[in-house]
N, C-alpha and C positions, 0 to 999 in steps of 0.2 A: 751456065746455071747447072748445078749438080743437086741431085736428091740424096739425102743422107737419112738412114734409118737408125732408130734406137729401140732396143728390145727391153721388155720387162718379163721376168720369169719367176716361177716358183719352183726352183730346182730342189730335188730331193737327193737321196743317196743312190738312186738307180740310174746308172750312167746311160743305159740304153733308152730308158724312158725319157731322160733329159735330151738325148740326141734326137728323138722323135720330135720333140718340141723345137729344138734348134733348127731342124730341117724345115719344119712347117713355117717358122718365122723367116727363114731364108727365102722360101718360096713366095711368101707374102711380100717381102721386101723387093725381091726381083720383079714381081708382077707390078709393083708400083713404080718401077723404073729406077730404083736406088742403085747407087754405085758403091755404097758402104753400109754395113750394118755393124752396130756395136752391141755386144752381149755383156751381161752383168758379171760381177764377181762370182766365183764359184759356180759358173753356169753349167759345167759338165757334171759336177758332183758337189753337193752341199751336204757334207757329213762330218760333224765335229769328231775330232780324234782320228780320222781316217786319212789325214793329209798325206802321210808317208805312203800309204797303200795306193792312193790315187797317183801320187808322184811317180811311183814305179812304172806307171803307164804313160808318162808324159810324152815320150816320143811317138808312141802309137796314136795317142789322141791328137797330137800335133799333125801327124800325117793324115789322119781322118779329116781334120778341119781343112787342111790344104786341098784335099780331094773335093770337099764341098765347095770351097772357094773357086776351084777350077770348073767344077760342074755347072755352077750357077753364074760363073763369070762376074764375081762380085768381091770387093774387098771386105775383109772381116777383121774387126778388132775383137780378138778372142778373149773377152772378159778377163778372167784370171784362171790360171791353172797352177797347182802346186808342182814344183820342179826340184829334184834332188841334187841338181848341179848348178854351178854358177855359169855366167856367160862364157867364161874361158874354158868350160868343160870340167873344171875341178869339182869333185864330189864333196858335198857338205858332210863333215865327219861326225858332227855331234847329234845327229838324228833329226835336226831341223830341216826344213825345206825353204824354198823361196816362192813368193807369190809373183807369178809371171804373167804379164799381159803381152800377147803376140799381135803384131800387125801383119796380116796375111793377104797377099794379092792373089789373083787367079794363077799366077806363076809360082807362088810359094811364099814362105815366110820372109818378110822384108825387115822386120825389126822386133826386138825383144826388150821389154822394160821390166825390171825387177822392183817391186814396190819398196819405196824408200821409208815412208813413215808408217810405223807399226802402231796398232790400236791397243795401247796399254792403259785402260781407263776403267773407272767405276761408273756403272750405269744403273739407274733405278728400274731394272726390268727383272724378268724371271731368272736370267743368268746372273745378274748382279755385277760381276767384274769380268773384264776381258784382258788377256795378256798374250797378244799375238807373238811377242818376242820369245815366249817360251817354246813356240812351235815353228816360228819362221825366222829366217835370217834376213836382215834388211838389205836392199840393194843400195848402190851408191853412185849410179850413173843416170844423168838426165838424157832422155831419148826422144828424138824427133824423127819421124818416118816421112819420107818423101813419097807423094802420090801424084797422079795426074791432075787431081782436083784441088790440091793444096797440101801443105805440110801438117802432119798430125803430131801433136805433143801428147805423149802417153802419160796418164796418171791413173791412180787407183784409189777409190773410196776415201780413206782418211787423208790422203794427199790433198784433197780439196780444201782442207782447213789451213793450208800453208800457202799464202799468196806468193811467197818467194819462189816456189817451184813453178807456178803458172807464169810468173814474170820471166824466170829463167828460160822456160820453154819458148815464150814469145821472143826473147832476145836471140834464141837459136833458130828463129825462123818459123815458129808454129803459126798456123792459120786457124787450126781446129784443135781443141783439147778434148780428149776422151776420158771419161771417168766411170769405168765399170764399178759398181758399188753393191754393197749389201748392208746398208745403213740399218741400225737397230730401229725398231718402231719408235722408241723414246727419242733418240737423237735425230732421227729423220724428220719426225713431226716438227721438231724445233728448228732445224737448221738446213735440211737438204735443199729445198728450193732456194733459200737465201744464198747458200754457198754456190750453187750453179750460177746464179745471176751475178754474184760478187766476183767470182773468178772470171766470168765473161767480161764484166765491166773493167776489171783491173788490167786484163791482158788484151782486150779488144779482139778476142778470139770467139768463135762459136764454141760452146761447151755442150758435149753430148753425154748426158748422164744416164747410163743404162743401170737398171736396178732390179734387185730381188724384192719380191713382195709376198708376204704371208707367213705361214708357219712352216718351219723346217724342223721336223721332230716335235717334241712336246714342249721345249723351252724357248727355242730361238724364233723370234718374230721379227721380220724385216718390214720397213716402211713402204718401199715401192715408190710410186709416183715418178717413174722414168720421165726425164724431161730434156728439152732442148732450149738453150738460151743463146741469143745472138750476140754479136760483138758490141752492141749497145747496152747489154745487160738486161734485155727484155726476155721474159719467158715466152717462147713461141708456142710450145706445146707441152702438155703433161698428161700422163695416163692417170686417170682418176678411178679406174676400175680395179678390181682385185685380179690376181693371177697373171697369166700370160697376156702379153699385149705388144703392140708395135705402133710407133709413131714415125712419120717421115716428113722431112722439111726441106725446103729449098735452101741451097747455099750458093751465094754469088761472091766469088773471090774479088772481082773487080769492084763491086759495091763496098765490100769490107775495106779494101785498100783505100778507097776514096774517104771513107769515114776516118781511117787512121791518119790520112793526110790532113783532114780538116781539124782533127784534135790529136796532135802528135805527142801522145803521152810518154812514149819511150824516149823521145828526144828531150822532153822536159824533166825527166827524172834526175834527181840530184843524189848521187851516192855519197852521202855524208853521215856523220854520226849525229843522231838527234839527241 
């Protein structure tokens, strides 16, 4: 039996203030006996238009998070960070960055996932429209990180809307799916909980949905409601309060494997054209 934590934050553009919250949540998670904590998207800095500026600090921020993982002896899924270079080290030349989710053990970074699906949509909120592809370059690799308590399939926010990715992660051995997010208030209210449960049910994985909540500047409002869904698609816990918060849930890999054997969805899948 393993305890897994999911964080909710109201990150702003002050990196040091955000790190104060990050460390406080780490302390709470460790005190509860958790072996993993998942932080939300943009957790170190939530500042529209400043992605490149934050990306210039990517390696320093990564090192700082590795130090925290080592100090607290806990695995961290480092929500998302903007990064100016690709996994092979090549620098993105057109001014865009990548949205990167890191899986960090107490010994260092174990895996990097670059967000594949970019949020280019029209939303009926104060911002109106979002065009992530203008500022971000998409990734193209599906990533599963191996841990002592199960394999983690890494996703980010908008990725939750694409069941093919969750199923691909399951096929590559994932037991747990992480989904750091900053869902808009409008889309989150409609779909966030539903998506956590649907991807858990599709893949028969635990889904850990870390979330931003509240106002970030004068226009951007996020939905929050960080949640954990189990491999049956049941919502185990959800944060219903505003601002920063933490939930921790038990994860039993043996029980999950028994459920998968009883209902072998992956073996029953038919790869045909409908």
